[in-house]
N, C-alpha and C positions, 0 to 999 in steps of 0.2 A: 475771173468769173468763178463764182462758187457753184459747185454742182450739188444739187439737193434731190433726194429721192423721197417721194411722198407715197406711202401706202394708204390708199383711200379707205374710207369708213366701212365699205362692204367687204374688204379683204380680197377683192377680185380684180383690183386695178392698182397699178403702180405707175406713177409719173416720175420721170427723171428729167430735171430741168437744168439748163445751163451748160450743155455739152458744146464744145467749141467747133467740132467738125464731124463729118459723117464717119470717118474711120474710127474715131473714138466711140461713137455710138454703135458701130458694128462689132467692135471688140467687146464692149459691154454686153451687148445682146448675146453674143456667143458665150461669154462667161455666165450670164444668167441661165441660159439653156443648159449648160454643163452642170451648174450647181443644183438646179431645180428639176433635172431630168427625172421623169417618173412616168409610168405607163398610164396613169389616170389624170395627169396634169398636162394640159396643152397651153402654150403661150402664143399669143398673137401680138405682133409689134406694129405700131403706127408711128410714123415719123412726122413731126410738125416743127414749125418755128422758122426763124430767120437766121441764116448764117452770114458771116462777113463782119466787117468792122462796125457797121451800123446796126446789126441785128442783136437780139438778146440771147442768141444761142439756140441750139436745137433742143427739142423736147421729144423724148421717147415715151410713148404711152404703151404699157404692157397690160394686156387683158388676159386674165386666167379663166379657165372654164369652171373653176370651183374656188371656194375660199381657201386661202393658204392655211396650212396647219401651223401650230406654234413652232414645230421643229423647222419648218421651211422659213418662217419669219426669222428665227435665230440664224439660220444659214445666210439669209439675205443680209442681216445686220453684220455678220462677220465678213462677208464678201465686200460690202460697201465700206466697212471700216478699213480693210486692207487697201482699197482703192482710193481712200480719202474722200469718200462721199458721205454726207450726213443723211441718215435715214430718219424721216419723221413719220410717225404712225398716227393715223386718225382713228384707229380701232379703239373701241372701249376697253378699258383694262379690267 
């Protein structure tokens, strides 16, 4: 199962699709919090999806209280690259 992260068009929402289990999702959320830790940025996590052999995997929806800066997006790209997750951005270039 391929894990894909999608940064939504408004820059305030990140979807991570295809996670196999909850423990992987928890580690990923902790890593995101550590990388994006900032006094003016808060992250809210929502877990969705179907686990198990018949499910399509877990989806983690991360909502930010503000739009991510270009530096934060670069940090996300590097984190996901190390973790083997493809980041797709819907933001205008």
